[in-house]
C-alpha positions as a Markdown table, in Angstrom:
| # | Residue | x | y | z |
|---|---|---|---|---|
| 1 | Unk | 115.7 | 128.6 | 91.7 |
| 2 | Unk | 119.4 | 129.1 | 90.8 |
| 3 | Unk | 121.8 | 127.0 | 92.9 |
| 4 | Unk | 125.2 | 125.8 | 91.8 |
| 5 | Unk | 126.1 | 122.6 | 93.7 |
| 6 | Unk | 129.8 | 122.3 | 94.6 |
| 7 | Unk | 131.8 | 121.3 | 97.6 |
| 8 | Unk | 131.5 | 124.7 | 99.3 |
| 9 | Unk | 127.8 | 125.3 | 98.8 |
| 10 | Unk | 126.7 | 121.7 | 99.2 |
| 11 | Unk | 128.4 | 121.2 | 102.6 |
| 12 | Unk | 126.8 | 124.4 | 104.0 |
| 13 | Unk | 123.5 | 123.3 | 102.5 |
| 14 | Unk | 123.6 | 120.1 | 104.5 |
| 15 | Unk | 123.9 | 122.1 | 107.8 |
| 16 | Unk | 121.3 | 124.6 | 106.6 |
| 17 | Unk | 118.7 | 121.9 | 105.9 |
| 18 | Unk | 119.4 | 119.9 | 109.1 |
| 19 | Unk | 119.4 | 123.1 | 111.2 |
| 20 | Unk | 116.1 | 124.1 | 109.7 |
| 21 | Unk | 114.6 | 120.6 | 110.5 |
| 22 | Unk | 115.8 | 120.8 | 114.1 |
| 23 | Unk | 114.5 | 124.3 | 114.5 |
| 24 | Unk | 111.0 | 123.2 | 113.3 |
| 25 | Unk | 111.2 | 120.1 | 115.5 |
| 26 | Unk | 112.1 | 122.1 | 118.6 |
| 27 | Unk | 109.4 | 124.6 | 117.9 |
| 28 | Unk | 106.8 | 121.9 | 117.6 |
| 29 | Unk | 108.1 | 120.3 | 120.8 |
| 30 | Unk | 107.9 | 123.6 | 122.6 |
| 31 | Unk | 104.3 | 124.1 | 121.5 |
| 32 | Unk | 103.2 | 120.5 | 122.4 |
| 33 | Unk | 105.0 | 120.4 | 125.7 |
| 34 | Unk | 104.6 | 124.1 | 126.5 |
| 35 | Unk | 108.3 | 124.5 | 127.1 |
| 36 | Unk | 109.5 | 128.0 | 126.3 |
| 37 | Unk | 113.2 | 127.0 | 126.3 |
| 38 | Unk | 112.6 | 124.8 | 123.2 |
| 39 | Unk | 111.1 | 127.7 | 121.4 |
| 40 | Unk | 114.0 | 130.0 | 122.2 |
| 41 | Unk | 116.5 | 127.3 | 121.1 |
| 42 | Unk | 114.5 | 126.9 | 117.9 |
| 43 | Unk | 114.8 | 130.6 | 117.2 |
| 44 | Unk | 118.6 | 130.4 | 117.9 |
| 45 | Unk | 119.0 | 127.6 | 115.3 |
| 46 | Unk | 116.9 | 129.6 | 112.8 |
| 47 | Unk | 119.2 | 132.6 | 113.3 |
| 48 | Unk | 122.2 | 130.2 | 112.8 |
| 49 | Unk | 121.0 | 128.9 | 109.5 |
| 50 | Unk | 120.3 | 132.5 | 108.3 |
| 51 | Unk | 123.9 | 133.3 | 109.5 |
| 52 | Unk | 125.5 | 130.8 | 107.1 |
| 53 | Unk | 123.0 | 131.5 | 104.2 |
| 54 | Unk | 125.1 | 134.3 | 102.5 |
| 55 | Unk | 128.1 | 132.1 | 102.3 |
| 56 | Unk | 126.2 | 129.1 | 101.2 |
| 57 | Unk | 124.2 | 130.9 | 98.5 |
| 58 | Unk | 127.2 | 133.0 | 97.6 |
| 59 | Unk | 129.2 | 129.8 | 96.6 |
| 60 | Unk | 126.0 | 128.7 | 94.8 |
| 61 | Unk | 126.3 | 131.7 | 92.5 |
| 62 | Unk | 123.8 | 134.1 | 94.0 |
| 63 | Unk | 126.3 | 137.1 | 94.2 |
| 64 | Unk | 126.9 | 136.7 | 90.5 |
| 65 | Unk | 123.3 | 136.4 | 89.4 |
| 66 | Unk | 120.4 | 138.8 | 89.5 |
| 67 | Unk | 117.9 | 139.1 | 91.1 |
| 68 | Unk | 119.6 | 136.9 | 93.7 |
| 69 | Unk | 122.4 | 139.3 | 94.2 |
| 70 | Unk | 120.0 | 142.0 | 95.3 |
| 71 | Unk | 118.2 | 139.6 | 97.5 |
| 72 | Unk | 121.4 | 138.9 | 99.4 |
| 73 | Unk | 122.3 | 142.6 | 99.5 |
| 74 | Unk | 119.0 | 144.0 | 100.8 |
| 75 | Unk | 117.9 | 141.1 | 103.0 |
| 76 | Unk | 119.5 | 141.0 | 106.4 |
| 77 | Unk | 120.6 | 137.4 | 107.0 |
| 78 | Unk | 123.1 | 137.8 | 109.7 |
| 79 | Unk | 121.1 | 139.0 | 112.7 |
| 80 | Unk | 124.0 | 139.6 | 115.0 |
| 81 | Unk | 122.1 | 141.8 | 117.4 |
| 82 | Unk | 119.4 | 139.1 | 118.0 |
| 83 | Unk | 121.7 | 136.1 | 118.5 |
| 84 | Unk | 123.1 | 137.3 | 121.9 |
| 85 | Unk | 119.7 | 138.1 | 123.5 |
| 86 | Unk | 118.2 | 134.9 | 122.3 |
| 87 | Unk | 120.9 | 132.9 | 123.9 |
| 88 | Unk | 120.4 | 134.8 | 127.2 |
| 89 | Unk | 116.7 | 134.2 | 127.1 |
| 90 | Unk | 117.2 | 130.5 | 126.3 |
| 91 | Unk | 119.4 | 130.0 | 129.3 |
| 92 | Unk | 117.0 | 131.9 | 131.6 |
| 93 | Unk | 113.9 | 130.0 | 130.4 |
| 94 | Unk | 115.7 | 126.6 | 130.8 |
| 95 | Unk | 117.0 | 127.3 | 134.3 |
| 96 | Unk | 114.2 | 129.5 | 135.8 |
| 97 | Unk | 110.5 | 128.7 | 135.5 |
| 98 | Unk | 109.7 | 132.2 | 136.8 |
| 99 | Unk | 111.4 | 133.8 | 133.7 |
| 100 | Unk | 108.9 | 135.8 | 131.6 |
| 101 | Unk | 109.5 | 137.8 | 128.4 |
| 102 | Unk | 108.5 | 141.4 | 129.2 |
| 103 | Unk | 109.3 | 145.0 | 128.5 |
| 104 | Unk | 112.9 | 144.7 | 129.8 |
| 105 | Unk | 113.5 | 141.8 | 127.4 |
| 106 | Unk | 111.9 | 143.7 | 124.5 |
| 107 | Unk | 114.3 | 146.6 | 125.1 |
| 108 | Unk | 117.2 | 144.2 | 124.6 |
| 109 | Unk | 115.9 | 143.5 | 121.1 |
| 110 | Unk | 115.9 | 147.2 | 120.1 |
| 111 | Unk | 119.4 | 147.1 | 118.4 |
| 112 | Unk | 118.3 | 144.2 | 116.2 |
| 113 | Unk | 115.0 | 145.8 | 115.4 |
| 114 | Unk | 116.8 | 149.1 | 114.4 |
| 115 | Unk | 119.0 | 147.1 | 112.1 |
| 116 | Unk | 115.9 | 145.6 | 110.4 |
| 117 | Unk | 114.5 | 149.2 | 110.1 |
| 118 | Unk | 117.8 | 150.3 | 108.5 |
| 119 | Unk | 117.5 | 147.4 | 106.0 |
| 120 | Unk | 114.0 | 148.6 | 105.1 |
| 121 | Unk | 115.2 | 152.1 | 104.6 |
| 122 | Unk | 118.0 | 150.9 | 102.3 |
| 123 | Unk | 115.7 | 148.8 | 100.0 |
| 124 | Unk | 113.0 | 151.5 | 100.0 |
| 125 | Unk | 115.5 | 154.3 | 99.1 |
| 126 | Unk | 117.4 | 152.3 | 96.4 |
| 127 | Unk | 114.5 | 150.3 | 94.8 |
| 128 | Unk | 111.5 | 152.5 | 95.2 |
| 129 | Unk | 112.7 | 156.1 | 95.5 |
| 130 | Unk | 115.9 | 156.4 | 93.6 |
| 131 | Unk | 115.7 | 153.3 | 91.4 |
| 132 | Unk | 119.5 | 153.0 | 91.7 |
| 133 | Unk | 122.2 | 151.8 | 94.1 |
| 134 | Unk | 122.8 | 154.5 | 96.8 |
| 135 | Unk | 123.3 | 152.6 | 100.0 |
| 136 | Unk | 124.9 | 149.8 | 98.1 |
| 137 | Unk | 127.0 | 151.8 | 95.7 |
| 138 | Unk | 130.1 | 150.2 | 97.1 |
| 139 | Unk | 128.9 | 146.7 | 96.0 |
| 140 | Unk | 129.5 | 145.3 | 99.4 |
| 141 | Unk | 126.8 | 143.3 | 101.3 |
| 142 | Unk | 125.9 | 145.5 | 104.3 |
| 143 | Unk | 125.8 | 142.4 | 106.6 |
| 144 | Unk | 129.6 | 142.3 | 106.2 |
| 145 | Unk | 130.3 | 145.9 | 106.9 |
| 146 | Unk | 133.1 | 146.1 | 109.5 |
| 147 | Unk | 131.1 | 148.3 | 111.9 |
| 148 | Unk | 128.3 | 145.8 | 112.0 |
| 149 | Unk | 130.5 | 142.7 | 112.3 |
| 150 | Unk | 132.4 | 144.3 | 115.2 |
| 151 | Unk | 129.5 | 145.6 | 117.1 |
| 152 | Unk | 127.6 | 142.4 | 116.5 |
| 153 | Unk | 130.6 | 140.4 | 117.9 |
| 154 | Unk | 130.7 | 142.6 | 121.0 |
| 155 | Unk | 126.9 | 142.2 | 121.5 |
| 156 | Unk | 127.2 | 138.4 | 121.3 |
| 157 | Unk | 130.2 | 138.4 | 123.7 |
| 158 | Unk | 128.4 | 140.6 | 126.3 |
| 159 | Unk | 125.3 | 138.3 | 126.2 |
| 160 | Unk | 127.5 | 135.2 | 126.5 |
| 161 | Unk | 129.0 | 136.7 | 129.7 |
| 162 | Unk | 125.6 | 137.5 | 131.0 |
| 163 | Unk | 124.3 | 134.0 | 130.3 |
| 164 | Unk | 127.4 | 132.4 | 131.8 |
| 165 | Unk | 127.0 | 134.6 | 134.9 |
| 166 | Unk | 123.4 | 133.6 | 135.2 |
| 167 | Unk | 124.4 | 129.9 | 135.0 |
| 168 | Unk | 127.0 | 130.4 | 137.7 |
| 169 | Unk | 124.4 | 132.1 | 139.9 |
| 170 | Unk | 122.0 | 129.2 | 139.3 |
| 171 | Unk | 124.6 | 126.7 | 140.3 |
| 172 | Unk | 125.4 | 128.5 | 143.5 |
| 173 | Unk | 121.7 | 128.9 | 144.3 |
| 174 | Unk | 120.7 | 125.3 | 143.8 |
| 175 | Unk | 123.1 | 123.9 | 146.3 |
| 176 | Unk | 121.7 | 126.4 | 148.8 |
| 177 | Unk | 118.0 | 125.7 | 148.4 |
| 178 | Unk | 117.5 | 122.1 | 147.3 |
| 179 | Unk | 118.8 | 118.7 | 148.4 |
| 180 | Unk | 118.9 | 117.2 | 144.9 |
| 181 | Unk | 121.1 | 119.9 | 143.3 |
| 182 | Unk | 123.4 | 117.5 | 141.5 |
| 183 | Unk | 120.6 | 116.2 | 139.3 |
| 184 | Unk | 119.6 | 119.7 | 138.1 |
| 185 | Unk | 122.9 | 121.4 | 137.6 |
| 186 | Unk | 122.3 | 121.2 | 133.9 |
| 187 | Unk | 125.7 | 120.3 | 132.4 |
| 188 | Unk | 124.0 | 120.8 | 129.1 |
| 189 | Unk | 123.9 | 124.6 | 129.7 |
| 190 | Unk | 127.6 | 124.5 | 130.4 |
| 191 | Unk | 128.2 | 122.6 | 127.2 |
| 192 | Unk | 125.9 | 124.9 | 125.2 |
| 193 | Unk | 127.7 | 128.0 | 126.5 |
| 194 | Unk | 131.1 | 126.4 | 125.8 |
| 195 | Unk | 130.0 | 125.6 | 122.2 |
| 196 | Unk | 128.9 | 129.2 | 121.7 |
| 197 | Unk | 132.2 | 130.5 | 123.2 |
| 198 | Unk | 134.0 | 128.4 | 120.6 |
| 199 | Unk | 131.9 | 130.0 | 117.9 |
| 200 | Unk | 133.0 | 133.4 | 119.1 |
| 201 | Unk | 136.6 | 132.3 | 119.4 |
| 202 | Unk | 136.6 | 131.1 | 115.8 |
| 203 | Unk | 135.0 | 134.4 | 114.7 |
| 204 | Unk | 137.7 | 136.4 | 116.4 |
| 205 | Unk | 140.4 | 134.2 | 115.0 |
| 206 | Unk | 139.3 | 134.5 | 111.4 |
| 207 | Unk | 138.7 | 138.3 | 111.9 |
| 208 | Unk | 142.3 | 138.7 | 113.1 |
| 209 | Unk | 143.6 | 136.4 | 110.3 |
| 210 | Unk | 141.7 | 138.4 | 107.8 |
| 211 | Unk | 143.5 | 141.5 | 108.9 |
| 212 | Unk | 146.9 | 139.9 | 108.8 |
| 213 | Unk | 146.7 | 137.8 | 105.6 |
| 214 | Unk | 144.3 | 137.8 | 102.6 |
| 215 | Unk | 142.0 | 134.8 | 103.3 |
| 216 | Unk | 139.9 | 135.6 | 100.3 |
| 217 | Unk | 136.3 | 134.4 | 100.0 |
| 218 | Unk | 137.2 | 130.7 | 100.2 |
| 219 | Unk | 139.3 | 131.2 | 103.3 |
| 220 | Unk | 136.4 | 132.5 | 105.3 |
| 221 | Unk | 134.3 | 129.6 | 104.2 |
| 222 | Unk | 136.1 | 127.4 | 106.7 |
| 223 | Unk | 134.8 | 129.6 | 109.5 |
| 224 | Unk | 131.2 | 129.1 | 108.4 |
| 225 | Unk | 131.9 | 125.3 | 108.1 |
| 226 | Unk | 133.1 | 125.3 | 111.7 |
| 227 | Unk | 130.1 | 127.4 | 112.7 |
| 228 | Unk | 127.8 | 124.9 | 111.0 |
| 229 | Unk | 129.3 | 121.9 | 112.8 |
| 230 | Unk | 128.9 | 123.7 | 116.2 |
| 231 | Unk | 125.3 | 124.7 | 115.8 |
| 232 | Unk | 124.6 | 121.2 | 114.5 |
| 233 | Unk | 126.0 | 119.8 | 117.8 |
| 234 | Unk | 123.8 | 122.3 | 119.7 |
| 235 | Unk | 120.7 | 121.3 | 117.7 |
| 236 | Unk | 121.2 | 117.5 | 118.3 |
| 237 | Unk | 122.2 | 117.8 | 122.0 |
| 238 | Unk | 119.7 | 120.6 | 122.8 |
| 239 | Unk | 116.8 | 118.6 | 121.4 |
| 240 | Unk | 117.7 | 115.8 | 123.8 |
| 241 | Unk | 118.2 | 118.1 | 126.8 |
| 242 | Unk | 115.1 | 120.3 | 127.0 |
| 243 | Unk | 114.0 | 119.5 | 130.5 |
| 244 | Unk | 113.4 | 122.7 | 132.4 |
| 245 | Unk | 114.0 | 123.1 | 136.1 |
| 246 | Unk | 111.2 | 123.5 | 138.6 |
| 247 | Unk | 112.8 | 125.8 | 141.1 |
| 248 | Unk | 111.8 | 129.4 | 140.3 |
| 249 | Unk | 113.9 | 132.3 | 141.6 |
| 250 | Unk | 114.5 | 136.0 | 141.0 |
| 251 | Unk | 117.8 | 137.8 | 140.9 |
| 252 | Unk | 118.1 | 140.8 | 143.3 |
| 253 | Unk | 120.3 | 143.9 | 142.7 |
| 254 | Unk | 122.4 | 145.0 | 139.7 |
| 255 | Unk | 125.2 | 142.7 | 140.7 |
| 256 | Unk | 122.9 | 139.6 | 140.6 |
| 257 | Unk | 124.8 | 138.3 | 143.6 |
| 258 | Unk | 121.8 | 137.3 | 145.6 |
| 259 | Unk | 118.3 | 135.9 | 144.9 |
| 260 | Unk | 114.8 | 135.8 | 146.4 |
| 261 | Unk | 113.2 | 132.4 | 146.6 |
| 262 | Unk | 110.0 | 132.0 | 144.7 |
| 263 | Unk | 107.1 | 129.7 | 145.6 |
| 264 | Unk | 106.7 | 126.6 | 143.4 |
| 265 | Unk | 104.5 | 127.5 | 140.4 |
| 266 | Unk | 100.8 | 127.3 | 141.4 |
| 267 | Unk | 97.9 | 127.5 | 138.9 |
| 268 | Unk | 97.1 | 131.2 | 138.5 |
| 269 | Unk | 99.9 | 132.3 | 140.8 |
| 270 | Unk | 103.0 | 131.5 | 138.9 |
| 271 | Unk | 104.6 | 134.8 | 139.8 |
| 272 | Unk | 103.9 | 134.6 | 143.5 |
| 273 | Unk | 107.0 | 135.4 | 145.6 |
| 274 | Unk | 107.5 | 134.2 | 149.2 |
| 275 | Unk | 107.1 | 137.4 | 151.0 |
| 276 | Unk | 108.9 | 136.4 | 154.1 |
| 277 | Unk | 111.8 | 134.6 | 152.3 |
| 278 | Unk | 114.1 | 137.6 | 152.7 |
| 279 | Unk | 117.3 | 137.3 | 150.7 |
| 280 | Unk | 119.0 | 133.9 | 150.2 |
| 281 | Unk | 122.6 | 134.6 | 149.8 |
| 282 | Unk | 124.7 | 132.7 | 147.3 |
| 283 | Unk | 127.8 | 134.5 | 148.6 |
| 284 | Unk | 129.1 | 134.8 | 152.2 |
| 285 | Unk | 126.3 | 135.1 | 154.7 |
| 286 | Unk | 124.7 | 138.5 | 154.7 |
| 287 | Unk | 123.5 | 138.6 | 158.3 |
| 288 | Unk | 125.1 | 136.9 | 161.3 |
| 289 | Unk | 123.0 | 135.3 | 164.0 |
| 290 | Unk | 123.7 | 135.6 | 167.7 |
| 291 | Unk | 125.1 | 132.4 | 169.4 |
| 292 | Unk | 121.8 | 131.9 | 171.2 |
| 293 | Unk | 119.8 | 132.2 | 168.0 |
| 294 | Unk | 122.2 | 129.9 | 166.1 |
| 295 | Unk | 122.2 | 127.3 | 168.8 |
| 296 | Unk | 118.4 | 127.3 | 169.0 |
| 297 | Unk | 117.9 | 126.9 | 165.2 |
| 298 | Unk | 120.7 | 124.3 | 165.0 |
| 299 | Unk | 118.9 | 122.2 | 167.5 |
| 300 | Unk | 115.5 | 122.5 | 165.7 |
| 301 | Unk | 117.1 | 121.6 | 162.4 |
| 302 | Unk | 118.9 | 118.6 | 163.8 |
| 303 | Unk | 115.6 | 117.4 | 165.4 |
| 304 | Unk | 113.9 | 117.6 | 162.1 |
| 305 | Unk | 116.7 | 115.7 | 160.3 |
| 306 | Unk | 117.6 | 113.1 | 162.9 |
| 307 | Unk | 114.2 | 112.4 | 164.5 |
| 308 | Unk | 111.7 | 113.2 | 161.8 |
| 309 | Unk | 114.2 | 112.0 | 159.1 |
| 310 | Unk | 113.3 | 114.9 | 156.7 |
| 311 | Unk | 116.3 | 113.8 | 154.6 |
| 312 | Unk | 114.3 | 110.8 | 153.3 |
| 313 | Unk | 112.2 | 113.2 | 151.2 |
| 314 | Unk | 114.1 | 113.0 | 147.8 |
| 315 | Unk | 112.7 | 116.5 | 146.9 |
| 316 | Unk | 113.5 | 118.2 | 150.2 |
| 317 | Unk | 114.1 | 121.9 | 149.7 |
| 318 | Unk | 115.0 | 124.8 | 151.9 |
| 319 | Unk | 111.5 | 126.1 | 151.6 |
| 320 | Unk | 110.0 | 122.8 | 152.7 |
| 321 | Unk | 112.2 | 122.6 | 155.7 |
| 322 | Unk | 111.5 | 126.2 | 156.6 |
| 323 | Unk | 107.7 | 125.6 | 156.3 |
| 324 | Unk | 108.0 | 122.5 | 158.6 |
| 325 | Unk | 109.9 | 124.6 | 161.2 |
| 326 | Unk | 107.5 | 127.6 | 160.8 |
| 327 | Unk | 110.1 | 130.1 | 159.7 |
| 328 | Unk | 111.4 | 131.6 | 156.5 |
| 329 | Unk | 114.1 | 130.0 | 154.3 |
| 330 | Unk | 116.6 | 132.7 | 155.0 |
| 331 | Unk | 116.8 | 131.7 | 158.6 |
| 332 | Unk | 117.4 | 128.1 | 157.7 |
| 333 | Unk | 119.9 | 129.1 | 155.1 |
| 334 | Unk | 121.9 | 131.3 | 157.4 |
| 335 | Unk | 121.9 | 128.6 | 160.2 |
| 336 | Unk | 123.2 | 125.8 | 157.9 |
| 337 | Unk | 125.8 | 128.1 | 156.3 |
| 338 | Unk | 127.0 | 129.7 | 159.5 |
| 339 | Unk | 126.3 | 126.9 | 162.1 |
| 340 | Unk | 127.1 | 123.8 | 160.1 |
| 341 | Unk | 129.5 | 125.4 | 157.6 |
| 342 | Unk | 127.9 | 123.6 | 154.7 |
| 343 | Unk | 125.5 | 124.4 | 151.9 |
| 344 | Unk | 122.0 | 122.9 | 152.1 |
| 345 | Unk | 122.6 | 120.2 | 149.5 |
| 346 | Unk | 125.8 | 118.9 | 151.2 |
| 347 | Unk | 124.2 | 119.2 | 154.6 |
| 348 | Unk | 121.2 | 117.0 | 153.7 |
| 349 | Unk | 123.2 | 114.6 | 151.7 |
| 350 | Unk | 125.5 | 114.0 | 154.7 |
| 351 | Unk | 122.5 | 112.6 | 156.6 |
| 352 | Unk | 121.6 | 110.5 | 153.7 |
| 353 | Unk | 125.1 | 109.1 | 153.4 |
| 354 | Unk | 125.2 | 108.4 | 157.2 |
| 355 | Unk | 121.9 | 106.5 | 156.8 |
| 356 | Unk | 123.2 | 104.5 | 153.9 |
| 357 | Unk | 126.3 | 103.5 | 155.9 |
| 358 | Unk | 124.2 | 102.4 | 158.9 |
| 359 | Unk | 122.1 | 100.2 | 156.6 |
| 360 | Unk | 125.3 | 98.8 | 155.0 |
| 361 | Unk | 126.7 | 98.1 | 158.5 |
| 362 | Unk | 123.5 | 96.1 | 159.3 |
| 363 | Unk | 124.0 | 94.0 | 156.1 |
| 364 | Unk | 121.0 | 95.5 | 154.2 |
| 365 | Unk | 123.0 | 95.3 | 151.0 |
| 366 | Unk | 122.7 | 91.5 | 151.2 |
| 367 | Unk | 118.9 | 91.9 | 151.1 |
| 368 | Unk | 118.5 | 94.6 | 148.5 |
| 369 | Unk | 120.6 | 96.5 | 145.9 |
| 370 | Unk | 122.7 | 99.5 | 146.8 |
| 371 | Unk | 120.5 | 101.7 | 144.7 |
| 372 | Unk | 117.4 | 100.5 | 146.6 |
| 373 | Unk | 119.2 | 101.5 | 149.8 |
| 374 | Unk | 120.1 | 104.9 | 148.4 |
| 375 | Unk | 116.5 | 105.5 | 147.4 |
| 376 | Unk | 115.2 | 104.5 | 150.8 |
| 377 | Unk | 117.6 | 107.1 | 152.3 |
| 378 | Unk | 116.4 | 110.0 | 150.1 |
| 379 | Unk | 118.6 | 109.9 | 147.0 |
| 380 | Unk | 116.8 | 110.3 | 143.7 |
| 381 | Unk | 119.3 | 108.8 | 141.2 |
| 382 | Unk | 122.3 | 106.5 | 141.0 |
| 383 | Unk | 124.6 | 109.1 | 139.7 |
| 384 | Unk | 123.7 | 111.6 | 142.5 |
| 385 | Unk | 124.2 | 108.9 | 145.1 |
| 386 | Unk | 127.6 | 107.8 | 143.8 |
| 387 | Unk | 128.9 | 111.4 | 143.5 |
| 388 | Unk | 127.6 | 112.3 | 147.0 |
| 389 | Unk | 129.0 | 109.2 | 148.6 |
| 390 | Unk | 132.5 | 109.6 | 147.1 |
| 391 | Unk | 132.5 | 113.3 | 148.0 |
| 392 | Unk | 131.7 | 112.5 | 151.6 |
| 393 | Unk | 133.8 | 109.4 | 152.1 |
| 394 | Unk | 136.5 | 109.6 | 149.3 |
| 395 | Unk | 135.4 | 106.1 | 148.2 |
| 396 | Unk | 132.7 | 104.7 | 145.9 |
| 397 | Unk | 130.0 | 102.7 | 147.6 |
| 398 | Unk | 131.5 | 99.4 | 146.4 |
| 399 | Unk | 135.0 | 100.5 | 147.5 |
| 400 | Unk | 133.6 | 101.4 | 150.9 |
| 401 | Unk | 131.9 | 98.0 | 151.3 |
| 402 | Unk | 135.1 | 96.2 | 150.3 |
| 403 | Unk | 137.0 | 98.2 | 153.0 |
| 404 | Unk | 134.4 | 98.0 | 155.7 |
| 405 | Unk | 132.4 | 95.0 | 154.8 |
């Protein structure tokens, strides 16, 4: 196979090979662990290495040599209409175990499939019917047509915004429904989306520069180098951050401002929805309770927390507490938001912090570690404990001991 090794082609080849290796590793990991998110990230990396292929092979001499020139011209390497949806599906599969790829998701792939069909029409017409260049009479690779690059950029930007909005919804929801939200806020998703945003920003920058000055072929190579570095970061970090959350939910309404709680996945019933969950709001409370109702539920919740010490369960959730009080999660959610003016995560962690402080006052830290005390009081990690303690007291646990010990 013809390949001219030089600085430009060789550097992109390194990212191509490493990206391909990570794509295969992630796919294998997804199959073995049955993690859909790993498979989606694998597909994203595969699309990324295809994206840089024309520039890599172009500097390797393919555009100047047949039949490689026609391979580049007639094969769609830059699947701009697929990259955005794949990112969106990856974020959903990572954050929401109830996400399933269905008809609605297939519809989002239609633009990319139509572009593939367009490529088939081109090669069929030019190579099999006319035997001459018709679609490619201009001598320009269709992947770099201005209309395709612009619409592809818009597509990726729209799906970035959708994925970011989904992540924001997830963050708001977690603090409302589980008491260990800090450990599942998935800062990796934030970093992943930030890396993709930088990709888009570089693409826009080089597009504008290309309109202002003549960057020439070598000038645009720098963009693909930056792109390779960014997707390499995504590959390495994404491979190490493939743990999916276990709290299923479903968005409700076109605005995606509220959610319906889902039951934890059960064998054969993974799509089951809590029928009496009503709507759990991640925005201001939807439905106000009367003072009498509010007072009654506040008393029941405090009884469960103070007497039954429900906060000691490190996996305490809104659904669990609602089940113990024989009501639906929406009632508990509204009571905590309206009556205690806190979200569920902060509400439960306050009881845990108070319990920790009581144990410290009794000198328990002289008998066991601070982390051991935190675990006894319901925390599930050192980082979560330290953040919650400082948020509640303004001091780290050690600083609090020095001040009050």
